[in-house]
Each structure stands twice: as structure tokens, then as C-alpha cells.
C-alpha positions, 0 to 999 in steps of 0.5 A: 188861411188861419187854420193852416197858419194855426196848424203850422205854428202849433206843430212846427214853430216850436220845432223851428225854435228848437232847431235854431237854438240847437244850431246856435248852441252847437256852434257856440259850445259844441261840447256842452251841446253834445253832452246834453244830447247824450245825457244819461237819464238811466244808465242801465235801461232794461229795454232793448237788445242786451249784449255781453261785454268782454267780461261776460256780463250782460249790458243794456243800453242807457236811456239818454235824452236823445233816445227818449225823444227820438225812439220813444216820444216821436212815436206819438208824432208818427202816430198822428201822421199815420192817423191822417194816412189811415183816414185818407185810405179807409174812409169813403171820402178819403183823399187817397181813394179812387181815381182822383188819387191816381195822378197824385200817387204817380207824382209821389212815386216820381217825387221819390225816385227823382231825389234818389236818382239825383242823390245817388247819381251825383254821389257816383260822379263824386267818386267811390269814396263819397258814394260809399260814405253817403249811399245809406242816406238815399231816403233823406231827400225823399221826404216832404214836410206836410205842414210847411209845404201846404202853407207854401203851396197856398202862398204860391197858388192861393187857397182855392187852386186845385194844385193845393189839394193835389199837393196835400194828396202828394204829401200824405202819400209821401208820409205813408211811403216814408213810414214804410221806408223807415220800417223796411230799410232803416232797422234800429238793430239786428232783426228779430221779426218774431217780436212783431207778433207781439205788436200784431197780437196787441193790435188784434186784441185791443181791436177785438175786445174794445172796438169790434166786440162792443159794437157787435153787442150793440147791434139793434141798440140805438143807444149803443150802451156797450160802446158808450160804457167802454168809451166813458169808462176806459177811454184811450187807456186800452189803446195806450197799453196796447201801444206800449206792447207794440212799441216794445215789439218793434224795439225788440224786432229791430225796427225803429221803435218810433214807428211802434204805434202804427199797428194800433192806430187802425184799431181805434174807433173812428168817424165814418168821414174826415174833413182833412188835417187842415179843416176847421171842422176836424176839431169838432169830430168826437170819435175816439181817434180824433179825441186822442189826436186832440189830447196829443196835440200840445204834447207833440208840440213840445216833443217836436221842440225837443226833436229840433233841439236834439237833432239840428245841432250841427256845426257849420264846419260840417257842411260838405258833400252830403249837404249838397247831395241832399239839397240837390236831391230835394231841389232838383230831383223832387220837382223833375220827378213830380213833373215827369211822373205826373205828366206820364199819369195825366197824359199817356196813361190818360188819368188826367189832372184836376180841372184848372191845373196845368202840366207845368203846375206839377213842376211848381208843386214839386218845388214846394214838396222839396221842403223836407225838414222834419222827416228828412232830419229824422231819416238822417239821424237813423241812416248814419252813425254819428261816427261815419266820416267823409274826410274830416266831415261827419256825414250825419251832420252834413246830411242834417244840414242839407235837410235844414237848408231845404227851406230854400225850396220855399223861395224857389217855389215862389220864383217858379210860380212867378216864372210859370205864370201861376194865377192865384185862386183864393176861392 
């Protein structure tokens, strides 16, 4: 339990502090808060799509505090998430490999389609004006906050319950699907896919010259002199430079640049096994991929603090229909979707459940997975322009409030666990 709590406090407590400060600040002095969020660090930032103004002069975007955190620095957060997904997929003992992952993957699909159906269905019931205003935010309630969900899952089921492992598989798969959704459905500008070739060449180049080639030259040499020399002399620098190129490629391609490091993660030398994001043994792995994650640990904590500070500043007067739609998608759609698709996989499709798990436990897992928070906030920020209104309520702010309120899923999960007779297993 210490390892889990340590992870949550390291990666998420600062995020919560930032969100709380933002809520207080925005409701005490909204003007100064928004001035801080949009403060220009560089007025003419020579990165991004240029455009011509009415006078025919080329203009570039300005580098604001919000852009720096959301578009640049959050790339390191998504790189860490991608690292866990990559290991779960590629390693021999990866948690998303083989039949053991089949039912959780089906449940993940239900945990995404359920919230989307509830969100859009209720929006239709509320009328065409509401639907048109909020439809673009359909992906907001699909997210699962892996750290908080895992912690709540252990509180509900106990550390030794197979449902906890099932929940972790679901959350990792959810993260992978969320990265794909962000890349495909939420471009940051006009699409120019030819720029993705820059990201592709950066990934191929750094993999060939600094990963594959040294290992190739070391064949037959137990001491691995070439790989060791590259590791000791160059360390992570080639991958950082390739990451900058890939980030720029994503930016210019019109895909959200916060995902720009994703093509580089699979190119970094990694161990032949992983113990899992919450395992005590994970910190003792010394391969370059884990070494980079250890280096990023504390900087990402600070980045998440500023992410919460810059994105959670919502005035309580902004609570409206989008708030309840996001919350309904998470608290209703997620549990029902996980239960329905999990049952379909375990029963009719014959894929089964882990030994010691009941079908009703799927519903409780869905309740736990309804904690959206981090990724839900991020999607809300990119799904809606801050000028979009529904009546006199800013849609983006109202949707963000729904993401913040998703913490209520923790209480719902505890109650659901009691009502369904969950027996905690600590060993």
C-alpha cells in the first residue's frame, strides 16, 4: 500500500493542490487568474502555424503560460503514460499480452462506449442546442485517472483481490485508447500530415544509430562495449533531440503536440521485463527507458501542479448542462459499460474472469474507473474553445467542472462495494 500511496502523492497530490488553488483563485479574482493563464512569455513565438493578418504581415502564435504547460511540458507526462502502455504491450510478461488481457480489453471498450452513449444520448434529450454545443466533448467522460482509480480500487477490494489487477489492466488500456483519441479526433490545427514524416524519421534514426546499431556491433561481445559507450557517453540526449524533432513534427502536422514524444518512447532501450508502475521493484531497473522515467519523476510532479493550476480554474457559476453530462457519462455510463462488455466477454464469448472475481465485481470496477480527472481535464481543454457558450455558461469551464466532480466516484465505489458484498482480500 505504501508504494501505491507514494505514487499517488508524488504524481497526483501536487496536481490536486494546483486544482484547488485554481478553483479558489478563479472564484475570488477571475480577472487576475485568467491574466496569469494567458500571460505572454514570448510575444512572437516562431513555432506553430503562421498566418497572414489583414495587412499581409506574417504572424506567429505567442508563447503563453498555458501553451507552455499544456502543449510543451505535458508531453513528458504523456511520455510516461506511453512508457507503461508500451511495456504492457511489448514485453513477454506484459499485462496487455495474451488471453489474460482479453476480458479487461473488452471491459475497456465498454467503459468507453458506455460514457459516450450516455453523454450524447442525454445531450440529445436536452435538445439540439445543447447537443450542438457539447457534442465535440464526447471523449471527456471516457478517461480513467490511473493513479487515483488504482488507489481507490485497493481501498474497495483490498490489495490482494484479482479485481485490482483487472482494474489496472483496464486503466492502462484506457490510457492507450485515450492517446489515440487525442491524436485522431482532437487536432490542434489544420492537418498537414506530411509533417509526421519528421517524427517518423526522428524515431527511426535515433533507434537505428543509438539502439539497434550498437547492439548489432556487440554481438558476440558479452561486455557490450558499444552499447555501454553510447549509454555512458550520450545517455538520453539523442532521444531528447529526437523528441524535440518529433514534437515539432506533431505541432506542424496539426496533431496535439503534447503527444509528440510518443513515437520516440518505443525506440529507447528497455529491460526485457517490467514489474508494473506500482511495483517496488520497478525502481531498481537500470535500463535507459526506466532511467529516463526516474529522471522525469520530479519534473513531472511540478508540471502536473501547473497543469492543475492552469486548467482547473473554473468559476462555480459555470456549472451547467455540460457538467452533468460529463458526470453522468462517468458515473452511469462507465460502470454499466464495463459490466455489460465484461459480462459479454466472460460469459457468452467464453473468455472468463480471473479466479476469485464475480461478475458483479465488474460493476464496482466500473465505478472506480469513473474517476476521470487528469485526462478528462486535458480533453476538455482541447475539445472546446473557451469562447463556446451554452446560454451564458462557457462550455469548456462547465465540462471541466464535471471532470473535477468525478472524484465523487470514489464515494460511489465504496458504497457499491458494500452493497454488492465485496470481500476484501489483502494477501
